[in-house]
C-alpha positions in Angstrom: 221.8 210.9 191.8 223.2 214.3 192.6 221.3 215.8 189.7 218.1 214.0 190.8 218.6 215.4 194.4 219.2 218.9 193.1 216.3 218.8 190.6 213.4 217.6 192.5 214.1 215.4 195.5 215.1 218.3 198.0 212.2 220.4 196.9 209.7 217.5 197.4 211.2 216.7 200.9 210.8 220.3 201.9 207.2 220.5 200.7 206.5 217.3 202.6 208.3 218.5 205.8 206.6 221.9 205.6 203.1 220.5 205.5 203.9 218.2 208.4 205.3 220.8 210.5 203.3 223.8 209.3 206.2 226.2 209.6 206.2 228.2 206.4 204.1 230.6 204.3 201.3 228.6 202.4 202.1 230.9 199.3 205.5 229.3 199.0 203.8 225.9 198.4 201.3 226.8 195.8 203.4 225.5 192.8 203.2 222.1 194.5 199.4 222.1 193.9 199.6 223.0 190.3 198.7 220.0 187.9 201.6 220.8 185.4 204.1 220.7 188.3 202.7 217.6 189.7 202.8 215.8 186.3 206.4 216.9 185.8 207.3 215.8 189.3 205.7 212.3 188.7 207.7 211.9 185.5 210.9 212.9 187.2 210.3 210.3 190.0 209.3 207.6 187.7 212.3 208.1 185.4 214.5 208.0 188.5 213.0 204.7 189.5 213.6 203.4 185.9 217.3 204.6 186.2 217.9 202.8 189.5 216.2 199.6 188.3 218.3 199.5 185.2 221.5 199.7 187.4 220.2 196.9 189.6 219.4 194.9 186.5 222.7 195.4 184.9 224.4 194.1 188.1 222.7 190.8 187.4 223.5 190.4 183.7 226.2 188.1 182.3 229.8 189.3 182.4 230.6 192.2 180.1 226.9 192.6 179.1 225.8 196.2 179.8 222.6 198.3 179.4 223.1 201.4 177.3 221.1 204.2 175.7 220.5 203.4 172.0 222.1 205.7 169.3 218.9 207.0 167.9 220.8 208.1 164.7 221.8 204.5 164.1 218.5 203.0 165.4 215.9 205.7 164.6 212.8 203.3 165.2 214.2 202.0 168.6 211.2 202.1 171.0 212.9 201.3 174.2 214.9 203.3 176.7 217.7 200.9 176.9 219.4 198.2 174.8 221.8 195.5 175.7 225.5 195.9 174.8 228.2 193.3 174.8 231.5 194.4 173.4 232.5 190.7 172.7 229.6 190.2 170.4 228.9 191.5 166.8 225.9 193.8 166.4 
């Protein structure tokens, strides 16, 4: 979460607050209107939502069952972001 805050959340909050309070030079906000930046920001926010949802989901799984990132060398055709992992079960 610290990385998320440093990466985009603080900047988005500053942009929003600046628009609301009109206390900064508009030139400093121009990046926030560029389509490439907006697309990048959307993907960052979406990925943060997915990460938070995975933590919440994992808290509801059976004991010792975890969500993990797949080893793409071992599973090169894995299409999902996460996989289930239970150290007590064979692969």
